[in-house]
PyMOL CGO cylinders between C-alpha atoms (Angstrom):
from pymol import cmd
from pymol.cgo import CYLINDER

trace = [
    CYLINDER, 0.00, 0.00, 0.00, 1.07, 3.57, -0.56, 0.3, 1, 1, 1, 1, 1, 1,
    CYLINDER, 1.07, 3.57, -0.56, -0.47, 6.97, 0.11, 0.3, 1, 1, 1, 1, 1, 1,
    CYLINDER, -0.47, 6.97, 0.11, 0.82, 10.16, -1.52, 0.3, 1, 1, 1, 1, 1, 1,
    CYLINDER, 0.82, 10.16, -1.52, -0.22, 13.80, -1.20, 0.3, 1, 1, 1, 1, 1, 1,
    CYLINDER, -0.22, 13.80, -1.20, 0.00, 17.00, -3.20, 0.3, 1, 1, 1, 1, 1, 1,
    CYLINDER, 0.00, 17.00, -3.20, -0.68, 20.49, -1.86, 0.3, 1, 1, 1, 1, 1, 1,
    CYLINDER, -0.68, 20.49, -1.86, -2.70, 22.58, -4.33, 0.3, 1, 1, 1, 1, 1, 1,
    CYLINDER, -2.70, 22.58, -4.33, -3.79, 26.22, -4.13, 0.3, 1, 1, 1, 1, 1, 1,
    CYLINDER, -3.79, 26.22, -4.13, -7.05, 25.42, -2.35, 0.3, 1, 1, 1, 1, 1, 1,
    CYLINDER, -7.05, 25.42, -2.35, -6.29, 22.26, -0.39, 0.3, 1, 1, 1, 1, 1, 1,
    CYLINDER, -6.29, 22.26, -0.39, -4.53, 18.91, -0.45, 0.3, 1, 1, 1, 1, 1, 1,
    CYLINDER, -4.53, 18.91, -0.45, -5.07, 15.99, -2.82, 0.3, 1, 1, 1, 1, 1, 1,
    CYLINDER, -5.07, 15.99, -2.82, -4.31, 12.33, -2.09, 0.3, 1, 1, 1, 1, 1, 1,
    CYLINDER, -4.31, 12.33, -2.09, -3.51, 9.33, -4.28, 0.3, 1, 1, 1, 1, 1, 1,
    CYLINDER, -3.51, 9.33, -4.28, -3.19, 5.81, -2.89, 0.3, 1, 1, 1, 1, 1, 1,
    CYLINDER, -3.19, 5.81, -2.89, -3.37, 2.16, -3.91, 0.3, 1, 1, 1, 1, 1, 1,
    CYLINDER, -3.37, 2.16, -3.91, -3.49, -1.21, -2.19, 0.3, 1, 1, 1, 1, 1, 1,
    CYLINDER, -3.49, -1.21, -2.19, -3.81, -4.87, -3.12, 0.3, 1, 1, 1, 1, 1, 1,
    CYLINDER, -3.81, -4.87, -3.12, -7.42, -6.00, -2.85, 0.3, 1, 1, 1, 1, 1, 1,
    CYLINDER, -7.42, -6.00, -2.85, -10.28, -7.58, -4.70, 0.3, 1, 1, 1, 1, 1, 1,
    CYLINDER, -10.28, -7.58, -4.70, -9.05, -9.06, -7.98, 0.3, 1, 1, 1, 1, 1, 1,
    CYLINDER, -9.05, -9.06, -7.98, -5.89, -6.99, -8.11, 0.3, 1, 1, 1, 1, 1, 1,
    CYLINDER, -5.89, -6.99, -8.11, -5.22, -3.41, -7.00, 0.3, 1, 1, 1, 1, 1, 1,
    CYLINDER, -5.22, -3.41, -7.00, -7.57, -0.69, -5.81, 0.3, 1, 1, 1, 1, 1, 1,
    CYLINDER, -7.57, -0.69, -5.81, -6.57, 2.87, -6.76, 0.3, 1, 1, 1, 1, 1, 1,
    CYLINDER, -6.57, 2.87, -6.76, -8.15, 5.70, -4.73, 0.3, 1, 1, 1, 1, 1, 1,
    CYLINDER, -8.15, 5.70, -4.73, -7.64, 9.44, -5.26, 0.3, 1, 1, 1, 1, 1, 1,
    CYLINDER, -7.64, 9.44, -5.26, -9.30, 12.77, -4.54, 0.3, 1, 1, 1, 1, 1, 1,
    CYLINDER, -9.30, 12.77, -4.54, -9.23, 15.93, -2.45, 0.3, 1, 1, 1, 1, 1, 1,
    CYLINDER, -9.23, 15.93, -2.45, -8.54, 15.45, 1.26, 0.3, 1, 1, 1, 1, 1, 1,
    CYLINDER, -8.54, 15.45, 1.26, -11.82, 15.60, 3.11, 0.3, 1, 1, 1, 1, 1, 1,
    CYLINDER, -11.82, 15.60, 3.11, -13.81, 13.97, 0.27, 0.3, 1, 1, 1, 1, 1, 1,
    CYLINDER, -13.81, 13.97, 0.27, -14.46, 10.33, -0.47, 0.3, 1, 1, 1, 1, 1, 1,
    CYLINDER, -14.46, 10.33, -0.47, -12.72, 10.62, -3.84, 0.3, 1, 1, 1, 1, 1, 1,
    CYLINDER, -12.72, 10.62, -3.84, -12.82, 8.11, -6.66, 0.3, 1, 1, 1, 1, 1, 1,
    CYLINDER, -12.82, 8.11, -6.66, -11.73, 4.51, -6.98, 0.3, 1, 1, 1, 1, 1, 1,
    CYLINDER, -11.73, 4.51, -6.98, -10.69, 2.27, -9.82, 0.3, 1, 1, 1, 1, 1, 1,
    CYLINDER, -10.69, 2.27, -9.82, -9.99, -1.44, -9.65, 0.3, 1, 1, 1, 1, 1, 1,
    CYLINDER, -9.99, -1.44, -9.65, -7.04, -2.73, -11.70, 0.3, 1, 1, 1, 1, 1, 1,
    CYLINDER, -7.04, -2.73, -11.70, -6.96, -6.44, -12.52, 0.3, 1, 1, 1, 1, 1, 1,
    CYLINDER, -6.96, -6.44, -12.52, -3.72, -8.17, -11.59, 0.3, 1, 1, 1, 1, 1, 1,
    CYLINDER, -3.72, -8.17, -11.59, -2.79, -11.84, -11.59, 0.3, 1, 1, 1, 1, 1, 1,
    CYLINDER, -2.79, -11.84, -11.59, -1.97, -13.16, -8.12, 0.3, 1, 1, 1, 1, 1, 1,
    CYLINDER, -1.97, -13.16, -8.12, 1.57, -12.14, -7.20, 0.3, 1, 1, 1, 1, 1, 1,
    CYLINDER, 1.57, -12.14, -7.20, 1.66, -9.33, -9.79, 0.3, 1, 1, 1, 1, 1, 1,
    CYLINDER, 1.66, -9.33, -9.79, -0.05, -6.65, -7.65, 0.3, 1, 1, 1, 1, 1, 1,
    CYLINDER, -0.05, -6.65, -7.65, 3.19, -4.88, -6.72, 0.3, 1, 1, 1, 1, 1, 1,
    CYLINDER, 3.19, -4.88, -6.72, 3.99, -4.12, -10.36, 0.3, 1, 1, 1, 1, 1, 1,
    CYLINDER, 3.99, -4.12, -10.36, 0.56, -2.56, -10.86, 0.3, 1, 1, 1, 1, 1, 1,
    CYLINDER, 0.56, -2.56, -10.86, 0.98, -0.50, -7.68, 0.3, 1, 1, 1, 1, 1, 1,
    CYLINDER, 0.98, -0.50, -7.68, 4.43, 0.62, -8.81, 0.3, 1, 1, 1, 1, 1, 1,
    CYLINDER, 4.43, 0.62, -8.81, 2.95, 1.86, -12.11, 0.3, 1, 1, 1, 1, 1, 1,
    CYLINDER, 2.95, 1.86, -12.11, 0.19, 3.77, -10.31, 0.3, 1, 1, 1, 1, 1, 1,
    CYLINDER, 0.19, 3.77, -10.31, 2.69, 5.27, -7.85, 0.3, 1, 1, 1, 1, 1, 1,
    CYLINDER, 2.69, 5.27, -7.85, 5.07, 6.29, -10.66, 0.3, 1, 1, 1, 1, 1, 1,
    CYLINDER, 5.07, 6.29, -10.66, 2.25, 8.13, -12.47, 0.3, 1, 1, 1, 1, 1, 1,
    CYLINDER, 2.25, 8.13, -12.47, 1.20, 9.90, -9.28, 0.3, 1, 1, 1, 1, 1, 1,
    CYLINDER, 1.20, 9.90, -9.28, 4.78, 10.95, -8.48, 0.3, 1, 1, 1, 1, 1, 1,
    CYLINDER, 4.78, 10.95, -8.48, 5.15, 12.27, -12.05, 0.3, 1, 1, 1, 1, 1, 1,
    CYLINDER, 5.15, 12.27, -12.05, 2.05, 14.40, -11.33, 0.3, 1, 1, 1, 1, 1, 1,
    CYLINDER, 2.05, 14.40, -11.33, 3.60, 15.96, -8.22, 0.3, 1, 1, 1, 1, 1, 1,
    CYLINDER, 3.60, 15.96, -8.22, 2.41, 13.61, -5.47, 0.3, 1, 1, 1, 1, 1, 1,
    CYLINDER, 2.41, 13.61, -5.47, 4.84, 12.68, -2.69, 0.3, 1, 1, 1, 1, 1, 1,
    CYLINDER, 4.84, 12.68, -2.69, 4.74, 10.86, 0.65, 0.3, 1, 1, 1, 1, 1, 1,
    CYLINDER, 4.74, 10.86, 0.65, 4.18, 12.82, 3.84, 0.3, 1, 1, 1, 1, 1, 1,
    CYLINDER, 4.18, 12.82, 3.84, 6.11, 11.36, 6.73, 0.3, 1, 1, 1, 1, 1, 1,
    CYLINDER, 6.11, 11.36, 6.73, 4.04, 10.60, 9.79, 0.3, 1, 1, 1, 1, 1, 1,
    CYLINDER, 4.04, 10.60, 9.79, 6.17, 12.90, 11.97, 0.3, 1, 1, 1, 1, 1, 1,
    CYLINDER, 6.17, 12.90, 11.97, 4.87, 15.75, 9.77, 0.3, 1, 1, 1, 1, 1, 1,
    CYLINDER, 4.87, 15.75, 9.77, 1.22, 14.85, 10.37, 0.3, 1, 1, 1, 1, 1, 1,
    CYLINDER, 1.22, 14.85, 10.37, -1.01, 16.73, 12.82, 0.3, 1, 1, 1, 1, 1, 1,
    CYLINDER, -1.01, 16.73, 12.82, -2.52, 14.83, 15.74, 0.3, 1, 1, 1, 1, 1, 1,
    CYLINDER, -2.52, 14.83, 15.74, -6.29, 14.86, 16.12, 0.3, 1, 1, 1, 1, 1, 1,
    CYLINDER, -6.29, 14.86, 16.12, -8.00, 13.47, 19.22, 0.3, 1, 1, 1, 1, 1, 1,
    CYLINDER, -8.00, 13.47, 19.22, -11.59, 12.26, 19.30, 0.3, 1, 1, 1, 1, 1, 1,
    CYLINDER, -11.59, 12.26, 19.30, -12.76, 12.06, 22.89, 0.3, 1, 1, 1, 1, 1, 1,
    CYLINDER, -12.76, 12.06, 22.89, -15.54, 12.20, 25.45, 0.3, 1, 1, 1, 1, 1, 1,
    CYLINDER, -15.54, 12.20, 25.45, -15.76, 12.29, 29.22, 0.3, 1, 1, 1, 1, 1, 1,
    CYLINDER, -15.76, 12.29, 29.22, -16.58, 9.22, 31.30, 0.3, 1, 1, 1, 1, 1, 1,
    CYLINDER, -16.58, 9.22, 31.30, -16.81, 8.46, 35.00, 0.3, 1, 1, 1, 1, 1, 1,
    CYLINDER, -16.81, 8.46, 35.00, -13.46, 7.32, 36.36, 0.3, 1, 1, 1, 1, 1, 1,
    CYLINDER, -13.46, 7.32, 36.36, -11.97, 4.47, 34.39, 0.3, 1, 1, 1, 1, 1, 1,
    CYLINDER, -11.97, 4.47, 34.39, -15.16, 3.69, 32.47, 0.3, 1, 1, 1, 1, 1, 1,
    CYLINDER, -15.16, 3.69, 32.47, -17.13, 0.50, 32.03, 0.3, 1, 1, 1, 1, 1, 1,
    CYLINDER, -17.13, 0.50, 32.03, -16.77, -2.53, 29.80, 0.3, 1, 1, 1, 1, 1, 1,
    CYLINDER, -16.77, -2.53, 29.80, -19.37, -0.89, 27.51, 0.3, 1, 1, 1, 1, 1, 1,
    CYLINDER, -19.37, -0.89, 27.51, -17.13, 2.18, 27.28, 0.3, 1, 1, 1, 1, 1, 1,
    CYLINDER, -17.13, 2.18, 27.28, -14.24, -0.06, 26.23, 0.3, 1, 1, 1, 1, 1, 1,
    CYLINDER, -14.24, -0.06, 26.23, -16.37, -1.70, 23.55, 0.3, 1, 1, 1, 1, 1, 1,
    CYLINDER, -16.37, -1.70, 23.55, -17.36, 1.76, 22.32, 0.3, 1, 1, 1, 1, 1, 1,
    CYLINDER, -17.36, 1.76, 22.32, -13.71, 2.85, 22.18, 0.3, 1, 1, 1, 1, 1, 1,
    CYLINDER, -13.71, 2.85, 22.18, -12.81, -0.10, 19.97, 0.3, 1, 1, 1, 1, 1, 1,
    CYLINDER, -12.81, -0.10, 19.97, -15.81, 0.62, 17.72, 0.3, 1, 1, 1, 1, 1, 1,
    CYLINDER, -15.81, 0.62, 17.72, -14.73, 4.28, 17.54, 0.3, 1, 1, 1, 1, 1, 1,
    CYLINDER, -14.73, 4.28, 17.54, -11.20, 3.28, 16.47, 0.3, 1, 1, 1, 1, 1, 1,
    CYLINDER, -11.20, 3.28, 16.47, -12.62, 1.09, 13.67, 0.3, 1, 1, 1, 1, 1, 1,
    CYLINDER, -12.62, 1.09, 13.67, -14.98, 3.87, 12.59, 0.3, 1, 1, 1, 1, 1, 1,
    CYLINDER, -14.98, 3.87, 12.59, -12.20, 6.47, 12.51, 0.3, 1, 1, 1, 1, 1, 1,
    CYLINDER, -12.20, 6.47, 12.51, -9.90, 4.19, 10.51, 0.3, 1, 1, 1, 1, 1, 1,
    CYLINDER, -9.90, 4.19, 10.51, -12.63, 3.71, 7.92, 0.3, 1, 1, 1, 1, 1, 1,
    CYLINDER, -12.63, 3.71, 7.92, -13.66, 7.38, 7.70, 0.3, 1, 1, 1, 1, 1, 1,
    CYLINDER, -13.66, 7.38, 7.70, -10.17, 8.88, 7.76, 0.3, 1, 1, 1, 1, 1, 1,
    CYLINDER, -10.17, 8.88, 7.76, -8.91, 6.36, 5.22, 0.3, 1, 1, 1, 1, 1, 1,
    CYLINDER, -8.91, 6.36, 5.22, -11.72, 6.85, 2.69, 0.3, 1, 1, 1, 1, 1, 1,
    CYLINDER, -11.72, 6.85, 2.69, -11.46, 10.63, 3.02, 0.3, 1, 1, 1, 1, 1, 1,
    CYLINDER, -11.46, 10.63, 3.02, -7.69, 10.59, 2.42, 0.3, 1, 1, 1, 1, 1, 1,
    CYLINDER, -7.69, 10.59, 2.42, -6.92, 12.11, 5.80, 0.3, 1, 1, 1, 1, 1, 1,
    CYLINDER, -6.92, 12.11, 5.80, -4.98, 9.58, 7.87, 0.3, 1, 1, 1, 1, 1, 1,
    CYLINDER, -4.98, 9.58, 7.87, -5.84, 6.78, 10.28, 0.3, 1, 1, 1, 1, 1, 1,
    CYLINDER, -5.84, 6.78, 10.28, -6.54, 5.98, 13.92, 0.3, 1, 1, 1, 1, 1, 1,
    CYLINDER, -6.54, 5.98, 13.92, -3.36, 5.08, 15.80, 0.3, 1, 1, 1, 1, 1, 1,
    CYLINDER, -3.36, 5.08, 15.80, -5.15, 3.66, 18.84, 0.3, 1, 1, 1, 1, 1, 1,
    CYLINDER, -5.15, 3.66, 18.84, -6.94, 4.89, 21.88, 0.3, 1, 1, 1, 1, 1, 1,
    CYLINDER, -6.94, 4.89, 21.88, -7.13, 4.92, 25.63, 0.3, 1, 1, 1, 1, 1, 1,
    CYLINDER, -7.13, 4.92, 25.63, -9.73, 4.81, 28.33, 0.3, 1, 1, 1, 1, 1, 1,
    CYLINDER, -9.73, 4.81, 28.33, -9.55, 5.88, 31.96, 0.3, 1, 1, 1, 1, 1, 1,
    CYLINDER, -9.55, 5.88, 31.96, -8.87, 8.91, 34.11, 0.3, 1, 1, 1, 1, 1, 1,
    CYLINDER, -8.87, 8.91, 34.11, -12.19, 10.43, 33.08, 0.3, 1, 1, 1, 1, 1, 1,
    CYLINDER, -12.19, 10.43, 33.08, -12.10, 10.05, 29.29, 0.3, 1, 1, 1, 1, 1, 1,
    CYLINDER, -12.10, 10.05, 29.29, -12.25, 7.83, 26.24, 0.3, 1, 1, 1, 1, 1, 1,
    CYLINDER, -12.25, 7.83, 26.24, -10.00, 9.02, 23.44, 0.3, 1, 1, 1, 1, 1, 1,
    CYLINDER, -10.00, 9.02, 23.44, -8.69, 7.94, 20.06, 0.3, 1, 1, 1, 1, 1, 1,
    CYLINDER, -8.69, 7.94, 20.06, -5.53, 9.46, 18.60, 0.3, 1, 1, 1, 1, 1, 1,
    CYLINDER, -5.53, 9.46, 18.60, -5.31, 10.03, 14.86, 0.3, 1, 1, 1, 1, 1, 1,
    CYLINDER, -5.31, 10.03, 14.86, -2.36, 11.24, 12.80, 0.3, 1, 1, 1, 1, 1, 1,
    CYLINDER, -2.36, 11.24, 12.80, -3.91, 13.33, 10.00, 0.3, 1, 1, 1, 1, 1, 1,
    CYLINDER, -3.91, 13.33, 10.00, -2.33, 15.12, 7.07, 0.3, 1, 1, 1, 1, 1, 1,
    CYLINDER, -2.33, 15.12, 7.07, -4.09, 18.40, 8.00, 0.3, 1, 1, 1, 1, 1, 1,
    CYLINDER, -4.09, 18.40, 8.00, -5.96, 18.99, 11.26, 0.3, 1, 1, 1, 1, 1, 1,
    CYLINDER, -5.96, 18.99, 11.26, -8.34, 21.69, 9.94, 0.3, 1, 1, 1, 1, 1, 1,
    CYLINDER, -8.34, 21.69, 9.94, -9.43, 19.63, 6.93, 0.3, 1, 1, 1, 1, 1, 1,
    CYLINDER, -9.43, 19.63, 6.93, -9.79, 16.47, 9.02, 0.3, 1, 1, 1, 1, 1, 1,
    CYLINDER, -9.79, 16.47, 9.02, -11.76, 18.13, 11.83, 0.3, 1, 1, 1, 1, 1, 1,
    CYLINDER, -11.76, 18.13, 11.83, -14.09, 19.82, 9.35, 0.3, 1, 1, 1, 1, 1, 1,
    CYLINDER, -14.09, 19.82, 9.35, -14.72, 16.64, 7.36, 0.3, 1, 1, 1, 1, 1, 1,
    CYLINDER, -14.72, 16.64, 7.36, -15.15, 14.44, 10.43, 0.3, 1, 1, 1, 1, 1, 1,
    CYLINDER, -15.15, 14.44, 10.43, -17.37, 16.75, 12.51, 0.3, 1, 1, 1, 1, 1, 1,
    CYLINDER, -17.37, 16.75, 12.51, -20.52, 16.20, 10.44, 0.3, 1, 1, 1, 1, 1, 1,
    CYLINDER, -20.52, 16.20, 10.44, -19.76, 12.48, 10.05, 0.3, 1, 1, 1, 1, 1, 1,
    CYLINDER, -19.76, 12.48, 10.05, -19.46, 12.08, 13.84, 0.3, 1, 1, 1, 1, 1, 1,
    CYLINDER, -19.46, 12.08, 13.84, -22.62, 14.10, 14.46, 0.3, 1, 1, 1, 1, 1, 1,
    CYLINDER, -22.62, 14.10, 14.46, -24.59, 11.61, 12.36, 0.3, 1, 1, 1, 1, 1, 1,
    CYLINDER, -24.59, 11.61, 12.36, -23.02, 8.48, 13.81, 0.3, 1, 1, 1, 1, 1, 1,
    CYLINDER, -23.02, 8.48, 13.81, -23.21, 6.43, 17.01, 0.3, 1, 1, 1, 1, 1, 1,
    CYLINDER, -23.21, 6.43, 17.01, -20.31, 8.63, 18.19, 0.3, 1, 1, 1, 1, 1, 1,
    CYLINDER, -20.31, 8.63, 18.19, -22.19, 11.94, 18.18, 0.3, 1, 1, 1, 1, 1, 1,
    CYLINDER, -22.19, 11.94, 18.18, -21.29, 12.52, 21.85, 0.3, 1, 1, 1, 1, 1, 1,
    CYLINDER, -21.29, 12.52, 21.85, -17.56, 12.70, 21.05, 0.3, 1, 1, 1, 1, 1, 1,
    CYLINDER, -17.56, 12.70, 21.05, -15.57, 15.89, 20.48, 0.3, 1, 1, 1, 1, 1, 1,
    CYLINDER, -15.57, 15.89, 20.48, -12.63, 16.62, 18.20, 0.3, 1, 1, 1, 1, 1, 1,
    CYLINDER, -12.63, 16.62, 18.20, -9.55, 18.56, 19.23, 0.3, 1, 1, 1, 1, 1, 1,
    CYLINDER, -9.55, 18.56, 19.23, -5.86, 18.90, 18.48, 0.3, 1, 1, 1, 1, 1, 1,
    CYLINDER, -5.86, 18.90, 18.48, -3.65, 16.81, 20.70, 0.3, 1, 1, 1, 1, 1, 1,
    CYLINDER, -3.65, 16.81, 20.70, -2.14, 20.01, 22.16, 0.3, 1, 1, 1, 1, 1, 1,
    CYLINDER, -2.14, 20.01, 22.16, -5.63, 21.29, 23.09, 0.3, 1, 1, 1, 1, 1, 1,
    CYLINDER, -5.63, 21.29, 23.09, -6.60, 18.31, 25.25, 0.3, 1, 1, 1, 1, 1, 1,
    CYLINDER, -6.60, 18.31, 25.25, -7.14, 19.10, 28.91, 0.3, 1, 1, 1, 1, 1, 1,
    CYLINDER, -7.14, 19.10, 28.91, -4.66, 17.36, 31.22, 0.3, 1, 1, 1, 1, 1, 1,
]
cmd.load_cgo(trace, "trace")
């Protein structure tokens, strides 16, 4: 799998590919949107060559990797009593799965894990741009089972 980005005058674009289905799935668009996909047939064991071709075309069009240390950190969190309950833990795991799916399909990043206890449930997400990610995710969260969660930058979290 690879994920590449390109800063444009009014935002950031992404281009990625991974082995899946009957070959390789190519996914591209503007960060914060679901983008477009195309499936490329590849014989078993030949997926890497197809991904290399897709990556080479994207690089030729100005896309490049962004190293994770250059990502912003977004936290999705809510308050709980004390260390929480087993239901809170189940919800945290469901939140992590949800965030991985949403952030991935919107070209924004992924969920790096979460924690529970000391009065909160939280999931930490490295994202290519905090403002774009928070804006795109806010309405998605509001219309999900996680509508009682808030979004903030890692540096804005209360201690």
